[in-house]
C-alpha positions in Angstrom: 79.8 78.2 39.9 82.1 75.2 39.4 82.6 74.7 42.9 78.6 73.8 43.3 77.8 70.4 42.6 75.8 69.6 39.7 75.6 69.9 35.9 74.0 72.3 33.1 72.5 69.3 31.2 72.0 69.6 27.4 73.8 72.4 25.2 71.5 75.4 25.1 68.7 74.3 26.6 70.3 73.0 29.7 67.7 71.4 32.1 64.9 73.3 30.8 62.7 70.7 29.5 63.0 68.7 32.8 62.3 71.9 34.6 59.3 72.3 32.8 57.9 68.7 31.8 59.1 66.8 34.8 58.6 69.1 37.8 58.2 66.0 40.2 61.2 64.1 39.1 63.4 66.8 38.2 64.0 68.4 41.9 63.7 64.9 43.2 66.8 63.9 41.0 68.6 66.6 41.9 68.2 66.2 45.8 69.2 62.6 45.5 72.1 63.1 43.4 73.5 66.5 44.7 71.8 67.2 48.1 70.3 70.8 49.1 72.1 72.9 46.4 72.9 72.3 42.8 74.2 74.3 39.7 72.0 74.1 36.5 70.9 75.8 33.4 67.2 76.7 33.1 65.6 79.1 30.4 68.8 79.9 29.1 71.1 80.9 31.7 72.8 79.3 34.3 71.3 79.0 37.8 71.2 77.4 41.1 68.7 75.1 42.6 68.0 74.8 46.1 65.8 72.3 47.7 64.3 71.8 51.3 62.8 73.9 53.8 66.1 75.6 54.9 66.9 76.6 51.5 63.3 78.0 51.1 63.9 79.9 54.5 67.1 81.0 53.3 65.7 82.6 49.9 62.4 83.4 51.2 62.7 85.2 54.3 65.7 87.2 52.4 66.9 88.5 55.8 69.8 90.6 54.3 67.9 91.6 51.1 70.0 89.4 48.8 67.4 88.1 46.8 65.4 89.9 43.9 61.8 88.8 43.1 61.5 91.1 40.4 64.6 90.0 38.7 64.1 86.3 39.4 60.7 86.6 37.7 60.9 89.2 34.8 62.8 87.0 32.3 60.0 84.6 32.5 56.9 86.8 33.5 58.1 90.5 32.7 56.5 91.0 29.2 53.3 89.2 30.1 52.7 90.4 33.9 55.0 93.6 34.1 55.1 95.0 37.7 52.5 93.4 39.1 53.1 92.9 42.9 55.0 89.6 42.6 57.4 91.5 40.4 58.4 94.0 42.8 60.9 94.6 45.4 62.0 96.5 48.6 60.2 100.0 49.6 58.3 100.0 46.2 56.8 96.3 47.0 55.7 97.6 50.2 54.2 100.8 49.2 52.0 99.0 46.7 51.2 96.2 48.8 50.2 98.6 51.4 47.4 100.2 49.3 46.2 96.6 48.0 46.0 95.6 51.5 43.0 97.4 52.1 40.9 94.9 49.9 41.9 92.0 52.1 41.1 93.1 55.6 38.5 91.7 57.5 35.6 93.9 56.8 36.3 93.7 53.2 36.4 89.9 53.1 33.3 89.7 54.8 31.7 91.9 52.1 33.7 89.5 49.4 31.6 86.4 50.8 28.3 88.3 50.5 29.1 89.0 47.2 30.7 85.7 46.0 27.9 83.3 47.8 25.2 84.1 45.6 26.8 83.7 42.8 28.5 80.4 43.7 25.1 79.2 44.9 23.3 79.9 41.6 25.7 78.8 39.3 26.3 75.5 41.0 22.9 74.7 41.4 22.5 74.8 37.8 25.4 72.2 37.0 24.3 69.0 35.0 25.0 65.6 36.4 28.2 64.9 34.2 30.5 67.8 33.6 34.3 68.8 32.9 34.8 70.2 36.2 37.8 72.4 35.7 36.4 74.6 33.0 32.9 75.1 34.8 35.0 75.9 38.3 37.3 78.5 36.5 34.2 80.1 34.9 32.8 80.3 38.2 36.1 81.8 40.1 36.5 84.2 37.1 33.1 85.6 37.8 33.6 85.8 41.2 36.9 87.6 40.9 35.3 90.3 38.6 32.3 91.1 40.8 34.6 91.3 43.9 37.6 92.9 42.4 36.2 94.9 39.5 32.4 95.6 40.9 31.7 94.0 37.5 29.0 91.4 36.2 30.8 89.6 33.2 28.3 88.2 31.1 29.1 87.2 27.8 32.6 89.3 28.3 33.6 86.3 30.5 34.6 84.1 27.8 37.0 86.5 26.0 38.4 87.6 29.3 39.1 83.9 30.2 40.7 83.2 26.8 42.9 86.1 27.2 44.0 84.9 30.9 44.3 81.4 29.7 46.7 82.3 26.8 48.7 84.8 28.8 49.2 82.3 31.8 50.0 79.6 28.9 52.6 81.8 27.5 55.1 81.9 30.6 55.9 78.2 29.7 57.1 79.5 26.0 60.7 78.5 25.3 60.7 81.2 22.3 59.9 84.4 23.4 59.6 86.0 20.0 56.6 87.8 18.7 56.0 85.3 15.6 52.4 85.2 14.7 50.8 81.8 16.0 53.1 80.8 18.4 52.6 80.2 22.1 54.3 83.5 23.4 52.2 85.4 20.3 49.0 84.4 21.8 50.0 85.5 25.1 51.2 88.9 24.1 47.7 89.5 22.3 45.8 88.0 25.6 48.0 90.8 27.2 46.7 93.5 24.9 43.2 92.6 25.1 43.6 92.8 28.9 45.3 95.9 28.9 42.6 97.6 26.6 39.9 96.1 28.7 41.0 97.4 31.9 42.4 101.0 30.6 39.0 101.7 28.9 37.3 101.6 32.6 39.4 103.8 34.5 38.1 107.1 33.7 34.6 105.7 35.0 35.9 104.4 38.1 37.7 107.6 38.9 34.4 109.5 38.3 32.3 107.0 40.8 33.8 105.3 43.7 32.7 101.6 44.4 33.8 99.2 47.3 35.7 97.1 44.8 39.6 96.8 44.3 39.8 98.4 40.9 37.9 101.7 42.3 40.6 101.8 45.3 43.4 101.7 43.0 42.0 104.1 40.5 41.3 106.3 43.3 43.7 106.2 46.1 46.2 108.8 46.7 49.8 108.8 48.4 50.5 111.4 51.2 52.0 113.6 48.5 48.6 113.7 46.5 50.0 111.2 43.8 47.9 108.3 42.3 48.7 105.4 40.4 49.2 105.8 36.8 46.8 104.4 34.4 49.6 101.5 33.5 50.1 100.9 37.0 46.4 99.9 37.6 46.3 97.9 34.9 49.3 96.2 35.7 47.9 95.5 39.3 44.4 94.4 37.9 45.7 91.9 35.2 47.9 89.9 37.9 45.4 90.3 40.6 42.6 88.9 38.5 45.0 86.0 37.2 46.2 85.1 40.8 42.4 85.3 42.0 40.7 82.9 39.8 43.5 80.7 38.4 45.2 79.5 41.5 41.9 79.4 43.3 40.5 77.1 40.5 43.7 74.8 40.6 42.7 74.4 44.6 39.1 73.8 44.1 39.9 71.4 41.2 42.2 69.3 43.3 39.9 69.5 46.4 36.9 68.1 44.6 39.1 65.3 42.8 40.5 64.3 46.4 36.9 64.3 47.8 35.3 62.4 45.0 38.2 59.7 45.6 37.9 59.6 49.2 34.1 59.5 49.9 34.8 58.8 53.9 36.5 62.5 53.6 33.7 63.8 51.6 31.0 62.7 54.0 32.9 64.1 56.9 33.2 67.6 55.2 29.6 67.7 54.1 28.9 66.8 57.8 30.9 69.8 59.0 29.2 72.2 56.6 25.6 71.2 57.3 26.2 72.4 60.8 26.6 76.0 59.5 23.1 76.7 57.9 21.7 76.7 54.4 24.0 79.9 53.7 27.6 80.3 54.9 28.3 83.7 56.8 31.5 85.2 57.6 31.4 83.9 61.3 30.8 80.6 60.4 34.4 80.3 58.6 36.4 79.5 61.5 34.1 76.5 62.7 34.8 74.6 59.2 38.1 73.2 60.7 37.9 69.9 58.5 36.9 71.8 55.6 40.3 73.8 56.2 42.3 71.0 56.7 41.1 69.3 53.0 41.9 72.7 51.8 45.6 72.4 53.2 46.3 68.9 52.2 45.2 69.7 48.6 47.5 72.6 48.2 50.3 70.0 50.0 50.0 67.2 47.4 48.9 69.8 44.5 50.5 73.4 45.1 49.1 75.9 42.3 52.7 76.8 41.9 55.2 73.9 42.1 58.3 76.3 42.1 59.4 79.8 42.9 62.0 81.7 41.6 64.3 84.7 42.7 67.8 85.9 41.3 70.6 87.0 43.9 71.6 90.8 43.6 74.8 90.2 45.8 76.9 87.1 46.7 75.9 84.9 49.5 76.4 81.8 51.1 74.2 78.6 51.7 75.6 75.4 53.5 79.0 76.3 52.6 78.7 77.2 49.1 79.0 80.6 47.8 76.3 81.8 45.4 77.6 84.7 43.0 75.7 88.0 42.6 73.5 88.1 39.4 72.4 84.1 39.7 69.0 83.0 39.0 67.7 80.9 41.9 64.9 78.1 42.0 63.2 76.7 45.0 60.7 74.1 45.0 57.7 74.0 47.3 56.4 71.1 45.5 59.5 68.8 46.4 59.4 70.1 49.9 55.5 69.3 50.5 56.6 65.6 49.8 59.7 65.0 51.6 59.5 62.2 54.0 61.7 63.7 56.3 58.7 66.1 57.3 55.7 64.3 56.4 54.6 61.0 57.1 53.3 59.3 54.0 53.8 62.1 51.8 51.9 60.5 48.7 49.1 59.7 50.9 45.8 62.1 51.1 45.5 62.6 54.8 44.1 66.2 56.1 44.5 65.0 59.6 48.3 65.8 59.5 47.4 69.4 59.8 45.3 68.6 62.8 48.3 67.0 64.7 50.5 70.0 63.3 52.9 67.8 61.2 53.2 71.0 59.0 54.9 72.7 61.9 58.0 70.9 62.3 59.9 73.7 60.0 58.3 77.0 59.3 59.2 76.9 55.7 58.2 73.2 54.9 54.8 74.0 53.6 54.7 77.1 51.6 51.7 76.8 49.3 51.2 80.7 49.3 55.2 81.7 49.3 56.5 82.9 52.3 58.3 86.1 53.6 57.6 89.5 52.2 56.1 88.1 49.3 53.6 86.2 50.8 50.5 85.6 48.7 48.4 88.9 49.6 45.4 87.0 49.0 45.7 84.0 51.0 42.7 84.5 53.2 40.7 85.5 50.3 41.4 82.0 48.8 40.2 80.2 51.9 37.0 81.9 52.2 36.4 81.5 48.2 37.3 77.8 48.6 34.9 77.3 51.6 31.9 79.2 49.8 32.1 77.1 46.8 32.5 73.8 48.6 29.5 74.6 51.1 27.5 75.0 48.1 28.6 72.2 45.9 28.5 69.5 48.9 25.3 70.8 49.9 23.8 70.1 46.4 26.0 66.9 45.3 27.7 64.1 46.2 30.9 63.9 43.7 32.4 61.0 42.4 34.8 59.6 39.8 35.2 55.7 38.6 37.1 53.9 41.3 39.8 53.2 39.2 40.3 57.0 37.6 43.7 58.8 38.2 43.5 62.4 37.3 46.3 63.2 34.7 48.0 66.1 35.9 49.8 69.2 34.7 52.0 70.7 37.0 53.2 73.8 35.0 52.7 76.8 34.9 49.8 76.8 37.1 48.5 73.0 38.3 45.5 71.9 36.6 44.1 68.3 35.2 44.8 67.7 31.7 41.8 66.0 30.8 39.4 68.8 32.6 38.5 66.3 35.3 35.4 64.6 34.2 33.1 64.6 37.3 29.6 63.1 38.4 27.7 65.1 40.5 24.7 63.1 41.9 22.2 65.5 43.5 21.5 64.9 47.3 
């Protein structure tokens, strides 16, 4: 790849440490020095780093079938989330996605809101005046995901499940991927084993009694030829879906709460809007919550749960005059795109009204918090419903605040979260 501008960084590690621990500065440096495409070396292999909306569109739209999601993510996530929906391509991906899409249609989402609302209201009403917001909201979103996707109320199991998911996600950052006891990757593999056993033990019961949750649908759905998902396929989908359904929404709800605590004028405006829909949020009320939606999107712009996306070229292609060889790892950086001054006015400023004035529509691939193309997040509407449901309960009960000089220390990878749990003051209204 010597014809592509760039450098490979340090021997052996390459640019991996910058990629993992400087996810804001790293792509900005590449863009300033090399432009929209550069060669590099991440996770012990040479790669191409591509930046900006045009690069996002070229890779994610994938019009010529050049890029593989499975082969991009497999070296990083293959042992932790094997064959989840994000790690499938082509007809295989479309077939599995079509079955899972049933759980995210309008009627199913309306039922989801009815299940998640009482959980959110009861849990939030019992929160103390001072709390670490991130672990509290993570427990809540896991309970909601269990009820909606498993048809179960977790109780004491929630702590073990949460610990397992935390360990599996954290292991995706491990540089050394060997099963050595006590290491980050070992904890992730043991967390994965616990989750496998948890879901596998419940498949037979789900196949005997059909219920409206995703777990039951995966256990009982048949193809036109009468074939069902294998137990391993069901387990793979449930682990990945449960992780995505609560970890990424936890990240979004945390940043929303932080931003509203810092910007009391917007907190008041959103609370006033939420008060117009009554004491309990209904499905038909969701479209009325326009300001809440703008705040949700602005939080995702500033702090996307996943700051970068990975693919691998399966055949040679060309971008901006540069040939990208087959079998090349490709990284794109949605966090960087969300902060480009070429597309966003004062990009570091919290300004939800930019979505009212359609600032995000200058390029179809400049705002991609849920990805884009065939692999657009299947749960994006579920996420917005969950966010609005939780925010309705939270802002109806409390005024959120942090010290005036407080700035949340943030960890961007593998999934964005505050390093200190976000200490938040909740003043009852």
